[in-house]
Structures are given as C-alpha cells and as structure tokens.
N, C-alpha and C positions, 0 to 999 in steps of 0.2 A: 405491478403493469404487465399487462400485458406485452407481448412483444409491437405489436400495431402501435401500442401507446406510446413507443419510445421514437422521438424526432430526432436528426441529424441537429448539433447544436444543443439539446435539452443540458442542462449543467443542475447536479445535485451536491449538496454539501454534508458531509457525515458528522456526529455528534464527534465532540473531543476527546481525547485519551489521554492521561496523562502517564508516561513511563518511567518506572522506577528504575532507581542502581540495583535493587533486588532481582528484577526481573531480566536487566541485561545480563548481569554479572550467569543467570542462573541458564539464558540461554546459551551463552556463551560456552559455558561448562558443557553442555550438551552437545549444539552443533556447530561454535566456529572458535574452538580454543585460542584465539591470539592475545599477544599482550594487550592491544591495544582494547580490547573488551573486559581484561579478565587482571592486568597488572597495574593498580591505581599508580604508584611511583613511577615506574618506569612508561605509563602513558601521561601522566601529568609531565616529564620530561622531553615527551614528544611534540610532535607539530599540533596535536589536539587540544593538549593542555589538560589532560583527564581520561578518564574511558568513554568511550561511547560505542551506542547500540550499533552491533554487526547490521550489516544491509541488507543480509535476511531476516532479522527480525525486524527491522523495519517494512521490508517488504512485505511478512507475514502479518505484520498491525496492521498494514496501509490496506489488504485484503481482508482481513475482520470489519475494519471499520464501513467499510466500503459493504460489504455481504450483510453485516446488520443493519444497513437501512430497508434490504430487504425488497428490493425494489425489482429480484427477479421473483420473485415468492416461490411459486411450487413449479414455475415455468423451465427451470435452469436444465438442460440434458448433462452439459459439460463445459469444461474453460478448453480452447482448442489452441490458444496462441497466447505468449506472453512475450513481450516484443518492446525493443528499445528501453532495456531499462537503463535508467541513469540514476548512480548514487551522487547527488549534489552538495549537500552538505552534509557534517555529522548531527547522530543524533543523541545528546547528552543526558545523564540521568534527570528527571524532574521537567523534561522536554511535555509540553502537551501538543499532541498531532492531533490534525484531523486532515480528511481527505475532500478534496472536489474531483468530482468525476464528469468526463462531458462525453455526450454522444457523439463519435466521431463517423460511423457507416452505419448502416446496415444493409442487407442482402438475407431476400426471402429465397429459401431453398423449396427441394419439393416437401418436405415435414416437416421443416424448423425454420428460424430465422436463425441469421447470424451478425450478432451485435457485437461491435468494435469499440472502446471507450477509453478515453486519458485518463489514466487515475494520475493523479497530482497530489503530494504530500505537502503538508504544510507545518511549522511549529507556531508556537506559540509572538512570535514575532514577526508573522506573515513571510517568512523564509523557506522557499521551497526547497526541502530536502532530497524529496524523490520524485521522480516523473517513469510511468511505463503506459505503453496501452496493454489490454487487454482482450481477448474474444472470447466472447463464450457461445455457447449453441443454445435457442430457447424453441420450446413448444409455441405453435403458432393456434 
C-alpha cells in the first residue's frame, strides 16, 4: 500500500504462527539465556509453570508477522520509533500467535510520510500477549 492509502483507524490482521519449544530454546540460548526460557524443571516450579518465550522473541515474531503482510511494500525507508512496549502475558510452546495492527497516526513530511501503528499480538485463546507502537518512514 502506498502511504496515501493508509488511513487512521485502518486495521489489519496477520496470518498465524505456531511457536515451538525448539524455537524458544534456540532463541533463549543465543539471546536471552534466563532459566524461565531454558530450564524446564526450574521454570515448571516458578510462576509460569513451564518455559516461556523471551519477550524479545515474541517482539521479533510480532515484527515478522506484520512485515510479512507486506503492507509497506517497497516504500519503507526506516523504522524510527518503538514505543510503549508492554509484555502482557507469557507465550508458551505451541502457542499460535497473530498480530492485529491499527493505524494510529500519519504525518506528511517533505520527502516522506511518517506512519505510526499499534501492534497487538494475540494467542490462540484471543489473549493479548504483547502490545507496542511502531513508527516508520515511507516514501510518498
């Protein structure tokens, strides 16, 4: 979609993505090696009752799901802001995630347009697990 085609209030839904235990462990080993992401026994005794995905992993998957919708097409110049990131509920192995994206703001600059969206990530039970705002620059 071209910048001019986005309107405040537009809402988009992504495809679903089933996160696996293997992916959670691999991501955590490399980027967030904390027990709640790696140690099944210790995590099972804690408040989450099992291993959970790193918040950074959930954030990355949410970006993936939104970008794969290809709404920005080749018009994206850069991402400029990531604000109000809130990790709401844990993500467990075999959760089936998707994102709902809502256009919050758009501003026309001289050579580009600024677009702010709210990204909300949900699991298969329709529980919101993550929410954040993302601002990008798009060619006009």
